C-alpha angles and dihedrals in degrees: 000000000000095000140021117242110244114246113262118244098189089241124108119203123229115269117265127226114270115244143136094260093050092049092048090049092053092048092045093050091055092045090053091047091053094047110020117199095018096100091222093137093061090056096053113121131182090258096045114127107246091214110039099025105030094032100228118155124194095279092046090051090051089052091049093051091051091051092048092051092051094041096051100028097239137116115236125207114261090230088070088076089070102027105047110097100166142015087261089064090051092049092051092049092048092051091048091050096044094085094049122085108250113251117231114251089199138008117276116276112286094016114154119249092248095046092124090066130245094286090059096048103095096223103026097100099023117115115225114255133198126250117265093237094163095053115116100182138031089251091057089051091055093044089051093056094037091054096044101040111005094167094049114117113250103171133016110194115202117216121214133189126053090345094045111161094041115124136200119206130204121190126200092250093050091048091053094047096046093045088052089057092048090050092051091051092050092049091050087055088059099254107172125211112281096016116135126250116199117217113202098166138135121240110289143113093274090065092068093042091053094044093053091039089059090050093048089052090054093253131131115240117223111195116211130174120250121236114275102197134026090223090064100035095112095052090044096051092046089054091049090047088061089055092048090050091050092049093040089229112204100188127026118202114199140143135268098264093057099033099096094047093043089055089055090053090046089065089067094053115075094193095051106092104165138031114192138162123249090237093057091044095052092042089054094243117141138142090240115111113258114252119229087234122023112254115261114260109243119235117260118214133198092247093053120107108266094192143324114253108202109210115238093244102233091154104026148330113345113259128201110242111210110226121182127200087253091055094049097046091047090053094045092051092049091048090050091053091048096053096029091238124187141157088274089072123093115212119207118193142169093169118132114261093222089066123078095234091057098036101040104021101041105026106027091040089054091045094052098046097036092241115155112249119215106199136190135171119269087236089059090059097041093050094047114008092191089071088075092052094046090049088057089048096049098043097035092240115200102182127038130155133195142160117268094259091063093062090048090048090054088053094050104034105042126080130202094250092057091050099048109134094012114151118192097167092115092060102100099169127027104187115206118193148099090097137033109305112228126212087226092064099042091049101035100046096054091044093051098043099037088095088057092057099268112149110223089214088063092072104105120183112202138180131215146136138201093254088067091045089251121311128058105155136012133191111242107270115256094015098099128215122323121205124199120207114205137181108267098208096051092044097050095044104036106013092242114143096210112180116239140169136206094023112131091199095050121125119244124208129182120229116238091198128232133321115283117251117296092011131103136206131191137169120227137184125240090279092055095253116144115250131219127240120304094018116120115232146138114299116234126182141185139178143114092296097061121114124248088227145282122318113260091344111107093164093058091041090055090054091049103044120063121204091246093057098259118128126219113236098189088228129119125217147117143241123245122176087348094302128118122243117185119210105176148294118310093223092050097051111123115214110199132157092349092307131113107225119193109215097216091063090055091045093052093049095046090046089064093056113111108253096029122104107240115236090021101091127106125192119191144142129254130186116276111249088230091054091241099124136285134337122209115233126190115199112193131178116230134158087228088071090069095042124111130265090275090070095060092108092050091051092050091049090051091051090052091051090050091050091048096050092046091051090048095049104040101015094243129088118224117257090221136016116201117195113201134179121261117290093023102107103087117239137181124246088266093052101258119144112255097216095175090055091048090050090052091051091054094045094049097037092238098145130142122345129164123276115254121240115257093246091054091048089054092049091049092049091049093048093045088058098052099081095037089050092051091046090048092053092048090048092050090049092049091047091052092050091048093048091050091049092047095054092041091055091046092050093047090052096043097051096066093030096064098059091043092053089048094049104042110098100211124068092211091057091047092052094048090049091053090046091054092046092053091050090051091052090051092053094043092052095046094247111150112205116199120194127196130179103029087132087076089070103080116204115263094012124120154355089236131202107219113206117192137175113251116227108141146014085253094065095092092049092049092051091045089058096048112028124074110290095232093077130121116215119218107224134177117270091233088080089065087074091067104075098196094050094036094059092047093050093045092051091058092048104257117167115229115211134182111238103187109040108085092191091067097053096109091045093052092046088053090060091056092045091053091051090053089046093058090053101261122139114232126228113199135174101208094192086072094213141025134241130193095237119087119255142087110266128211115293125236112230099225097091093051095046089052092050093047094049093047093043088233121153117240119228114203112217122194118207118201131185098014094104091054091047096049117359124205114275092023133098094192109104119198132203114271146114128257134210136208121201117190112203128205113281120263114216120211116248093213144341103260134089095270090054089051091050091049090049092050092051094049092048092047092051090050091053095046093049090061102028102071090209130115123268104245093186 
């Protein structure tokens, strides 16, 4: 921390009169405390930039706001933490708040825990509800609660600022109704099933409405974090633009303050078609034309993508983790078993909703188990950490989770006077995760807050990651934290976590407990061999919660998913007594002088050095200039880095202190110490150090640099969108021309083709005519069709059963142009209700089957068997339907039972490019080529059900090996 919290005296001084001099004095006092002897406080003006000129980071600003509130007897809005750029902004906010009665940030000293009355205790009047065990999707979970107890409180949102103490309530019934309206608005905008909806929203009730509205419309939510400060808005929006480009976001939902800038960024994203506010969406206001009849809501299945969780990017470029409804519900149920969660619990959270711990753990967990959720903004916590603790007190919170830094912040930024009367006895589990858990936090927090009723056994270190939806391992509830002390020398040199005692240089690691139910964890060496206890290795995990991969990123997916089903976490650790101890990230490990150095240990030690900003240190390795291995670099933020030439001696002394403490802690001195100004060390949205980005900054020399003014950031954003906007308009025009040409060619060919197909007497002639017509359409529309693997179809063999993935309405046409002409296509019986199309398909020998009536299964199989009996090949899409999102869906068994009974070999066929050319649910073809890959035939090993299942599995593996898409089954 940059400052030490003054010890509370229990006495509060009388408020001072608000004025410019008093505000400047308060700002100057803090500036001088942060950098004594620099005289910075005397130079503070009303227009001084709090960041670059005064040198206040986010924590210093929070400290300043707290002092201003106490000094002037007012309550300031939490948004001021992000919005205030100068003392003038603070003065204006103070004057605006002076006329309002200050809201209490905590009950009066000695107040009872239920002082807010039974109606304000989140669970006091709530009937207990049962778990929705039959639910298969998040929407079914909501519908379950909305049908059973529509008036039951789901979320209580706590307001802060001038109106502190105000609350907004959202019931299950209201959430269902409002999300229905949001879904209708998205459908009227033309959102197609599987298209992505970006959510760049602050914490508030509209977030949940919009998230579920996107799901109800068949879309895929993509949470993103909103900009925190105007001075960083350009960098922030550009980073979020990279996420939107990766996810191919179609609609961005944001809020009024960001709307104009978000529209500038939208000009650079060809896939982003609409930018709207959450208020307009929920109110049903959009610029889309009103349909005469509201669009039908598409069905949502358990295998569908529930949302894309973009990883925070602490070790590289953010990647979109694909999480299905099945993944999420499996994780929520395992979490519930681990913490013994029920509707009697009260969850209190300030966690950001763009992060998995806040979104899945706090909100979705509360939604599933019917536990009331008491919610506040992250800014409310950061500006005054005691708000979190008092919320637990007032609402008798039983479950609350936070990253490790939050517990340390409560230790450093709360005084005794502000905690008088606090009662934390209701807090049965304090989950600590999302970042490395430190012994200092799990020991210091219980010790400090024991006198306020906190049970030390409630401290619960946990481990999880987005690739497992959220949770992987939990400490047994009610056990408390367990710390393992290991021999430093043996661990660093050989990776052996040998227990030791009484060694002042020993390493200390916190246990994260055991795997959650139905999930497994193991540690392996570099060759992938499982390791025994107390041997450091790479952590791998598997279970029903794990992701199928990263969205549109097959290379990263291949690195994540092992052939045997295990997933790579990227973390290092070891097992001891069956419990998991994490030691660091594999990519971040520094190998120096025969030792394995974990960077977080260096960062923690250097962060305690006087003159270094705690939590703003990065340790990493770079290549040795001589090519002889790795050099260890320590990058540390310090205000001395931005000082003048006269501070050269002070900077050198600071470097020497950093070298000395590093040598003392890990036994090796850094090869290079880089001092950088505040806010230089790159971090993720959740506050983790981005060591790979820091390494890149050192290697490229891209360090420091002044912050650009807001007006210049806006200009840059606007200019950066001119050329992309022009290119996008040209592209849309070209696409429209191409689509018109495509359908014109198809219509001109179909008009004479239909009567010819009807008139020709022989089916073989009709099929060859259709084949030639399709090939002509492909050439006329500039669609190049490449075919590989036809050599697997030996002449005279068969009949074959061709099994293909289904990605587009064009799939049947593409196969008709490439596969042998004597093939019968299995099509859905619904097409028989369209006379013009039905007659055409029947004349070329298509087989119509009923997909939804189980009682007709044998009858429909008989149709396919008869087609094989007369010598036709069969072409079947076993997924039964198509969806616009990539991935191979679950196969229906009919095709494989038919092949097994007929003794016919199955030929897997991989279609590529058809989804991009004409996606499901769209009639807007785009230019592009397609490919057909014919795989070697797979012969059935028998005629029974087990043979059919075996055949299905072999065919599916063959398709997935060549498809480069996730397995959605």
